[in-house]
C-alpha positions in Angstrom: -16.2 3.8 -22.2 -19.3 5.7 -23.8 -18.8 9.1 -22.3 -22.6 9.3 -22.3 -22.7 7.4 -19.4 -20.9 9.7 -17.2 -23.1 12.7 -18.3 -26.0 13.9 -16.2 -28.9 16.2 -16.6 -29.3 18.7 -14.2 -31.8 16.6 -12.3 -30.9 13.4 -10.2 -31.6 9.7 -11.5 -35.1 9.1 -9.1 -34.7 5.3 -10.3 -37.9 5.7 -12.8 -36.2 5.0 -16.4 -38.1 3.7 -19.7 -37.7 0.1 -20.8 -35.3 1.4 -23.2 -33.3 2.7 -20.5 -33.2 0.1 -18.5 -32.1 -1.9 -21.3 -29.0 0.4 -22.0 -28.1 0.4 -17.9 -28.2 -3.5 -18.4 -26.2 -3.5 -21.1 -23.3 -1.2 -19.1 -20.8 -3.1 -17.0 -21.6 -3.8 -13.0 -19.0 -1.1 -12.1 -20.8 1.3 -14.1 -24.3 0.4 -12.8 -23.2 0.7 -9.0 -21.5 3.8 -8.9 -23.0 5.6 -6.2 -25.5 8.4 -6.6 -24.8 10.5 -3.6 -21.6 10.9 -1.6 -23.2 8.9 1.3 -23.3 5.7 -1.2 -19.4 6.1 -1.6 -17.1 3.5 0.1 -14.0 4.5 1.5 -12.4 7.7 1.7 -14.5 8.6 4.7 -11.6 11.7 5.9 -12.7 13.3 2.8 -16.5 13.0 3.1 -17.1 14.7 6.3 -19.6 17.6 7.4 -18.3 20.6 4.9 -16.1 19.1 3.6 -14.8 20.3 -0.2 -16.4 17.5 -1.8 -19.8 18.2 0.0 -19.7 21.6 -0.9 -19.0 20.8 -4.4 -22.0 18.3 -4.3 -24.4 20.8 -3.5 -24.5 20.9 0.4 -24.5 24.7 2.2 -20.9 26.3 2.1 -21.9 29.8 4.1 -20.8 32.6 2.2 -17.8 30.6 0.4 -18.3 28.6 -2.9 -17.0 25.3 -4.4 -13.5 25.2 -4.8 -11.6 23.3 -7.7 -10.3 20.3 -6.4 -7.4 17.7 -7.6 -8.1 14.1 -6.6 -4.9 12.0 -6.3 -5.0 8.7 -5.6 -4.2 4.9 -6.6 -6.7 3.1 -10.0 -10.6 2.3 -8.6 -10.2 4.3 -5.6 -13.6 6.7 -6.3 -12.0 9.7 -8.4 -14.3 9.5 -11.5 -16.9 8.1 -8.7 -17.0 11.3 -7.1 -16.6 13.7 -10.2 -20.0 12.0 -11.2 -21.8 12.2 -8.1 -20.7 15.7 -7.6 -22.2 16.6 -11.2 -25.5 15.3 -9.9 -26.3 18.3 -8.0 -29.1 20.7 -9.0 -27.9 23.7 -11.3 -24.8 22.0 -12.4 -23.5 20.9 -16.0 -21.2 18.3 -16.3 -18.5 18.3 -18.7 -15.6 15.3 -19.1 -12.3 16.1 -21.4 -10.0 13.7 -21.8 -6.3 14.5 -21.2 -5.3 11.9 -24.0 -7.5 13.8 -26.4 -8.6 17.2 -25.7 -6.2 20.1 -27.2 -6.0 23.6 -25.9 -8.9 24.9 -28.6 -11.3 22.2 -26.7 -10.5 23.9 -23.2 -10.8 26.9 -24.1 -14.1 26.3 -26.1 -15.2 25.1 -22.5 -14.4 28.1 -20.5 -16.2 30.3 -23.3 -19.2 27.8 -22.7 -19.1 28.0 -18.9 -18.6 31.5 -18.7 -21.7 32.0 -21.0 -23.8 29.4 -18.7 -22.8 31.5 -15.4 -23.8 34.3 -16.6 -27.1 34.2 -18.5 -28.2 30.8 -17.5 -27.1 30.8 -13.7 -25.6 26.7 -14.4 -22.3 25.9 -12.9 -20.2 23.9 -15.0 -18.3 20.8 -13.3 -15.1 20.6 -15.7 -14.1 16.9 -15.0 -10.1 15.9 -16.4 -9.2 12.7 -16.0 -5.6 11.7 -16.0 -4.6 15.7 -15.5 -0.6 15.1 -15.5 -1.0 14.0 -19.5 -1.7 17.6 -20.0 1.1 19.8 -21.3 2.1 22.8 -19.5 0.3 25.0 -22.3 -3.0 22.9 -21.9 -2.8 23.4 -17.9 -2.3 27.2 -18.7 -5.6 27.5 -20.7 -7.3 26.1 -17.8 -6.0 29.2 -15.3 -8.6 31.7 -16.5 -11.8 30.0 -15.6 -10.4 28.0 -12.7 -9.5 31.3 -11.1 -12.7 33.4 -12.3 -14.7 30.3 -11.4 -16.4 30.0 -14.7 -15.9 26.2 -14.0 -15.4 24.2 -11.0 -12.4 21.7 -12.1 -12.0 18.3 -11.0 -8.6 16.8 -12.0 -8.1 13.2 -11.6 -4.6 11.6 -11.3 -2.3 8.7 -10.4 1.0 10.5 -10.3 2.4 13.3 -7.7 0.8 16.4 -8.5 3.5 18.2 -7.4 5.7 16.7 -10.2 3.1 16.4 -12.7 0.3 19.7 -12.3 1.7 23.3 -12.6 2.3 25.7 -9.6 -0.3 28.5 -10.8 -3.2 25.4 -11.1 -1.9 23.9 -7.8 -2.3 26.9 -6.0 -5.9 27.8 -7.1 -7.1 24.3 -6.4 -7.5 21.8 -3.2 -5.5 19.0 -3.5 -7.3 15.9 -1.9 -5.5 12.8 -1.5 -7.6 9.2 -1.8 -6.6 6.2 0.0 -6.7 2.8 -1.3 -9.7 0.7 -0.2 -9.3 -1.6 2.7 -10.5 -5.3 2.2 -13.4 -4.4 4.3 -14.4 -1.6 1.7 -14.2 -4.3 -1.2 -16.1 -6.2 0.9 -18.8 -4.0 1.3 -19.2 -3.0 -2.0 -19.8 -6.9 -3.4 -22.3 -7.2 -0.7 -23.9 -4.2 -2.2 -24.1 -5.1 -5.6 -25.7 -8.8 -4.8 -28.3 -6.8 -2.7 -28.7 -3.6 -4.8 -31.5 -3.1 -7.9 -28.5 -1.7 -10.1 -26.7 -5.2 -9.4 -28.3 -8.7 -9.0 -31.0 -7.9 -6.6 -30.5 -10.5 -4.4 -30.7 -13.1 -6.9 -27.2 -14.2 -6.1 -24.9 -15.4 -3.1 -21.2 -15.2 -2.3 -19.5 -18.0 -0.9 -16.8 -17.0 1.7 -14.4 -18.3 0.5 -15.6 -16.7 -3.0 -15.7 -13.6 -1.7 -12.2 -13.9 -0.1 -10.9 -15.0 -3.4 -12.4 -12.0 -5.1 -11.5 -9.4 -2.2 -7.8 -10.2 -2.4 -7.7 -10.3 -6.3 -8.9 -6.7 -6.1 -6.2 -5.3 -4.0 -7.7 -2.2 -3.2 -9.5 -1.5 -6.4 -13.2 -1.1 -6.5 -13.7 -1.3 -10.5 -11.7 -4.4 -10.5 -13.9 -6.0 -7.6 -17.1 -5.3 -9.4 -15.7 -6.4 -13.1 -14.1 -9.6 -11.2 -17.8 -10.3 -9.2 -19.7 -9.7 -12.6 -17.6 -12.2 -14.7 -17.7 -15.1 -12.0 -21.5 -14.5 -11.7 -21.8 -14.7 -15.6 -20.4 -18.2 -14.9 -22.4 -19.0 -12.2 -25.4 -18.0 -13.8 -24.5 -19.7 -17.2 -23.7 -23.0 -15.4 -27.2 -22.6 -13.8 -29.2 -22.2 -17.1 -27.4 -25.0 -18.7 -28.5 -27.2 -15.9 -31.9 -25.9 -15.8 -31.7 -24.7 -12.4 -34.1 -21.8 -11.1 -32.9 -19.1 -9.2 -35.2 -16.0 -7.8 -34.8 -13.7 -4.6 -36.3 -16.6 -2.4 -33.8 -18.9 -3.6 -31.0 -17.3 -4.8 -28.0 -18.8 -6.9 -24.8 -19.6 -5.1 -21.5 -18.1 -6.0 -19.2 -20.8 -5.6 -14.8 -20.5 -5.2 -14.9 -22.9 -8.2 -17.2 -20.3 -10.6 -14.8 -17.6 -9.5 -11.7 -19.3 -10.2 -12.9 -20.5 -13.5 -14.1 -17.1 -15.0 -11.1 -15.4 -13.8 -8.6 -18.2 -14.5 -6.7 -17.6 -11.4 -6.8 -20.4 -8.5 -7.6 -19.0 -5.1 -4.6 -19.4 -2.7 -5.4 -21.0 0.2 -4.1 -18.5 2.6 -4.8 -17.0 5.8 -3.2 -14.1 6.8 -4.2 -14.6 10.6 -4.3 -18.7 10.7 -1.9 -21.8 9.9 -1.2 -20.7 6.3 0.5 -17.4 7.4 2.5 -19.4 10.0 3.5 -22.4 7.9 4.3 -20.2 4.5 6.5 -17.4 6.7 8.0 -20.4 8.3 8.7 -22.2 4.8 10.3 -18.8 3.3 12.2 -18.2 6.4 14.1 -21.6 6.2 14.3 -21.6 2.4 16.4 -18.9 3.2 18.5 -20.1 5.9 19.1 -23.1 3.8 20.4 -21.0 0.7 17.4 -22.1 -1.7 16.4 -19.0 -3.5 13.9 -20.7 -5.8 12.3 -22.0 -2.7 12.4 -18.7 -0.8 11.1 -16.6 -4.1 7.8 -19.6 -4.2 7.0 -18.7 -0.8 7.4 -14.7 -1.4 5.4 -15.2 -4.4 3.0 -16.8 -2.2 2.8 -14.5 0.2 2.5 -11.3 -2.1 -0.5 -12.8 -4.4 -2.4 -13.9 -0.9 -2.0 -10.1 0.0 0.3 -10.5 2.7 1.4 -6.9 3.9 4.5 -6.0 2.5 5.6 -4.6 5.5 5.7 -7.7 7.5 7.5 -9.8 4.7 10.5 -6.9 4.8 10.5 -7.3 9.0 11.4 -11.0 8.4 14.3 -10.0 5.7 15.5 -7.5 8.2 15.5 -10.2 11.3 16.9 -12.8 9.1 19.8 -10.9 7.7 21.0 -10.8 11.3 20.2 -14.0 12.7 20.8 -16.5 10.3 23.9 -14.4 8.3 25.7 -11.8 10.3 28.7 -11.1 10.1 29.3 -13.6 7.6 28.0 -11.0 4.8 27.4 -7.6 6.4 25.7 -6.4 3.5 22.8 -8.6 3.8 21.2 -6.3 6.9 21.6 -3.3 4.4 20.0 -5.3 1.5 17.0 -5.9 3.8 16.6 -2.4 5.1 16.9 -1.1 1.8 14.1 -3.4 0.4 12.1 -2.1 3.7 12.7 1.4 2.6 11.6 0.5 -0.9 8.2 -1.0 0.1 7.6 2.4 2.1 8.6 4.6 -0.8 7.2 2.4 -3.7 4.1 -0.1 -2.6 3.0 -3.1 -4.6 2.6 -4.4 -7.2 6.3 -2.6 -7.7 8.0 -3.3 -4.4 7.8 -7.2 -5.3 11.0 -6.7 -7.4 12.9 -5.1 -4.5 11.8 -7.6 -1.8 12.7 -10.3 -4.5 16.5 -9.0 -4.9 16.7 -9.1 -1.1 15.7 -12.5 -0.8 17.9 -13.7 -3.6 20.6 -12.0 -2.0 19.9 -13.2 1.6 19.5 -17.2 0.3 22.8 -17.2 -1.6 24.8 -14.8 1.2 27.1 -17.3 3.4 25.3 -18.3 6.8 26.2 -17.9 10.0 24.1 -17.7 13.7 27.2 -16.4 15.6 25.6 -13.0 16.1 22.3 -14.1 17.5 23.9 -17.2 19.7 26.4 -14.1 20.8 24.0 -11.7 22.0 21.3 -15.0 23.4 24.5 -15.8 25.6 25.2 -12.5 26.7 21.5 -11.8 27.8 21.2 -15.3 29.4 24.4 -14.5 31.6 22.7 -10.7 32.7 19.6 -12.6 33.6 21.1 -15.4 35.7 22.9 -12.7 37.6 26.4 -12.8 36.0 26.7 -9.2 35.6 29.4 -8.3 38.0 30.2 -4.6 38.6 31.5 -2.4 35.7 35.8 -2.0 36.3 37.0 0.9 37.6 39.2 1.8 34.6 36.3 1.9 32.6 33.9 4.3 34.7 32.7 7.6 33.7 35.7 10.0 35.0 33.6 13.2 33.7 32.1 14.8 36.7 33.9 16.5 39.5 34.7 13.5 42.5 35.1 10.8 39.8 38.8 10.4 39.9 38.9 10.5 43.7 36.8 7.5 43.5 39.2 5.9 41.1 37.0 6.2 37.6 39.4 5.9 34.7 42.4 5.1 36.7 44.6 3.1 34.8 42.7 3.2 31.6 44.6 2.8 28.2 43.8 4.6 25.1 43.7 1.9 22.5 44.4 4.6 19.7 47.9 4.9 21.4 48.8 1.5 21.0 51.0 0.4 18.1 48.2 -2.0 16.8 45.4 -0.5 18.3 44.5 -2.8 20.8 45.0 -2.2 24.3 46.0 -5.1 26.6 43.4 -4.8 29.3 40.1 -6.5 30.7 36.5 -4.6 29.4 34.3 -7.3 31.0 33.3 -7.6 34.7 36.0 -9.6 36.6 33.4 -11.8 37.5 33.1 -12.9 33.8 37.0 -13.0 33.3 37.7 -13.9 29.6 34.4 -15.0 28.4 33.7 -15.2 24.6 30.1 -14.6 23.7 30.8 -14.1 19.9 32.3 -17.2 18.2 32.6 -16.2 14.4 32.2 -18.9 11.9 34.5 -19.7 9.1 32.0 -19.0 6.4 32.0 -15.6 4.4 33.4 -12.3 6.0 33.7 -14.1 9.0 36.5 -16.2 7.8 38.6 -13.4 7.9 36.9 -11.8 11.2 37.9 -14.9 12.6 41.5 -14.9 12.4 41.7 -10.8 13.2 39.7 -11.9 16.4 41.6 -14.9 17.7 44.8 -12.2 17.7 42.7 -9.7 19.6 41.5 -12.0 22.1 45.2 -12.8 22.7 45.7 -9.6 23.3 42.8 -9.0 25.6 43.8 -12.4 27.4 40.7 -14.3 26.5 40.0 -17.9 26.4 37.6 -20.1 24.5 34.4 -20.4 26.5 
């Protein structure tokens, strides 16, 4: 991008530009034209924009006797790091300097520091140094920033998509305030699209978005404001181009409609018919689980992909895998539950898009695992007995015998310690007398349960249990 688009004079933009400037703005991408001019126009990040916050102080709001602090902005792409830097740079008496961590060296950093010190002492101008992708700076380059940041020759705004704890040197971290930006919500993205449609810097009310087209753009954005506006601009070009080819007029009084077809054609990606709160949510989820239960990994991956592309919460998918691992696989492959839980942890630690791989691995594991519903059948049968009153009293020999007076009540009397038996199993009853030799768990002959069945049959014979 042209760096001149992000360098501002001391005076804020009043919107009264010459025809030449308007032409340059029209050539600029929509995402650039729609960049907020004040912090109040920023979409999302409300947790960082409260009265008296470091960002508002940096933007020129009163800090009392205190001064502005250098900040490190950490967050995913498209959440507003560059936007916040440029809004702050519009403050009166501010000079905005931008360095790229890709091209700038130690010499460039020192030159900025020297000029900033001169501007501060002789001209009363505060230099805002915006350093994008600071994680790409070497230790030597970051060291060169320290004197200027510590003595406030510059106020540093550093942006990074990587954890600063691992990519920024400790002395620089201790001299700065770390602010974590959050991914924009679907509501934030929708508000941003609406603003672009009505704002003079955008489409000035000459374009409207049909509901399904708007949903499509919001889902494709995945919380990235820049991507949302870029997609809107491409879809709008498709709509305006088609209207002009058909000699159709449009205006504020008669705005052009941007349809789902325009969005699909411009972005070369079909809109997935999926409602996260409606039938599609339940139908696709059902098909996903039934495909795993039916041992078809290809079908399961297809429905997994549909959920991911549609923007389904990956935590919901992970929860379904955890449930399925016990409900339909259980002891036929005990490692299935471990795989599902590991995938859920990966979703929390990594997030999308990378965690799609972890979800896919767990899906394949579960789909190809031997199946058994013996676990859910066992617990449901036990619950049914309890609900129907078939509980009975706990046998005396199994009751707690550790408190004073318990032995006088007969608690623990006659209990056989299994570890003292030669085969590790004691011939005694554990169920209430009313349930006799009831058997809830009936292992199948699939997978691990095949061996488990033989072992359990031998144990039940010692315990005196019969088939229910």
